[in-house]
N, C-alpha and C positions, 0 to 999 in steps of 0.2 A: 505493500500498501503507500501510494503516497504523503508525503507528512502535511499538513494544513500549511496554507499560506499564511502569513502576516504581515498585515499593513506595516508598513515602516512610516507609516505618520501616527495611527493611535495603538498601533500596537497589540490589534485584537485578528485575531484565527477568521478567512474568510475563503472560500472557495469559490468568487467571482474569478472574471478575468482581470491578467495584470495584478502586478503586484499590490496596487491600491486598492481597498477594499469600495464596494461602490457606494458608501457613505461617504467616505474623503473624498471620490470622484465627484459627487454630485456638491460637495462644497467647495472644490478648488473649481468647477465649471461659474456656478454660481456669482463666487468670490471673483473669478476671474472676469468672467462679463459686465459686473457692478466697474470694476476697476477700469475696463476699457470703455464701459460706455461714459463715464465721469471724465475722460480723455486722458488719462494715465496711458502714457509709451508702452510697448506690451513689451520691451528688453525690463520697466521697472514690473511691470509685473510676475515679467517670470521671475527675477532675481527675491521680490516679496514673497513669492509660493515657493519659491524653491523647487521650481517642475520648467521641462523645456517650454522655447518663449511658441515654437510650432506647436505645441499640443497645449499649452493653454489658453491659443488662439480656437485648436480645433474642438477643445472642450466647450471654451465659451460659447461658440456657436451651434452645436450641435447638443449640446446638455443645458446650456446657461441662458438659453433662448435671446443669447445676443442677437441684432440685426445690424445690418450693414449694408447701406447702400450710397451709393454716387449720385446724383443729380449731372444735368446735361450743363446744369455752371460750374461742376467740380471742376480743379485745374487738370487733376488726374483724368476724369471721365473723356473715354474714347471708346465707340461703338467696336469692337469687335469686327471684323470680315467675315464671321459666321453668323453673330445673329445680323448683321446688316441683309445675308444673304437669304435668311431665315423670313425677315421682316417682309422681303422683297417677294418670296415664294409662296408667301402664306396669306397674301393679299386677298381678300374678298375677290374682287375682280381687277387682275393687273390691266395696265394700261396698255393699249396699243401700241404706243409712241415708247416704251421704255421696255417692250419684252419682243421675243424673238418668236413668237405665235404670228404667224400669217392668216 
């Protein structure tokens, strides 16, 4: 038999995925989502929670309910060619002038 996993944060035994127990993972997700939503930089959040930056961001999105949107007025916003193509292809009635249909 395998020995039970012990969470390095709370030192409780668990049988979930990963090293941390599900309760600690949820706590990390909520804490990182709150800090990122308040405007903290990702590196600072990762340092404070002692967790990798990419994992903090992913947890905040997947389990902490963080929502990130870029508006067209944001300087980093640039629609990808795929999204532009998707919008063109899924128009209700494409314009004959802009399409290859004859």
